[in-house]
C-alpha distance (Angstrom), angle and dihedral (degrees) to the residues before:
residue distance angle dihedral
M1 . . .
P2 3.85 . .
K3 3.76 121.7 .
M4 3.82 120.0 -97.4
K5 3.78 110.2 -107.8
T6 3.83 123.8 -133.9
H7 3.75 114.1 -110.6
S8 3.82 103.2 -106.6
G9 3.82 94.9 -151.0
A10 3.83 92.5 50.3
K11 3.83 91.0 45.3
K12 3.81 89.8 60.3
R13 3.78 96.9 45.0
F14 3.82 107.3 39.8
K15 3.82 139.1 45.8
I16 3.74 129.7 -166.4
T17 3.75 115.5 -132.3
A18 3.78 125.0 -135.7
K19 3.82 89.8 -100.2
G20 3.79 90.3 52.7
K21 3.81 99.1 -103.5
V22 3.79 121.8 136.7
R23 3.81 120.7 -118.5
G24 3.80 125.1 -162.1
R25 3.75 142.4 152.9
H26 3.77 127.6 -78.5
A27 3.78 118.2 -108.1
M28 3.83 124.2 -119.0
T29 3.84 95.1 48.8
S30 3.76 104.9 107.7
H31 3.84 106.8 70.8
I32 3.80 144.0 -4.0
L33 3.76 89.0 52.8
G34 3.73 98.5 145.8
K35 3.78 94.6 81.5
K36 3.83 93.8 48.1
N37 3.78 115.4 87.1
A38 3.85 122.2 -122.4
K39 3.80 93.7 -108.0
R40 3.80 91.1 54.9
K41 3.78 93.1 46.6
R42 3.84 90.5 49.6
R43 3.85 92.0 50.5
L44 3.85 90.6 47.7
S45 3.76 92.4 51.8
E46 3.82 93.4 64.8
P47 3.80 117.2 90.4
V48 3.75 116.2 -104.3
A49 3.86 134.4 -151.6
I50 3.71 110.8 -106.6
S51 3.82 114.5 -123.1
D52 3.87 117.8 -91.4
H53 3.81 88.2 -117.9
D54 3.85 95.1 59.2
A55 3.80 98.2 34.4
P56 3.90 98.2 82.3
R57 3.83 89.8 55.0
I58 3.79 93.1 52.1
K59 3.81 92.7 45.0
E60 3.77 89.1 55.4
L61 3.74 90.1 53.8
L62 3.87 90.1 49.3
R63 3.80 96.2 49.4
K64 3.78 114.4 112.3
């Protein structure tokens, strides 16, 4: 049986932390940035923990 391949798109967008949580980027950070203030953009630039509901699906994509 061949090995399962890691999902290339997920590999570029998500990381698994040491404790097993999934980290990813905030939404709303790619365009229409002129109307967002600097504090909001700074806050959105930090990685965020993905919700517990979505994490199992992402972990499945990242399994090798």
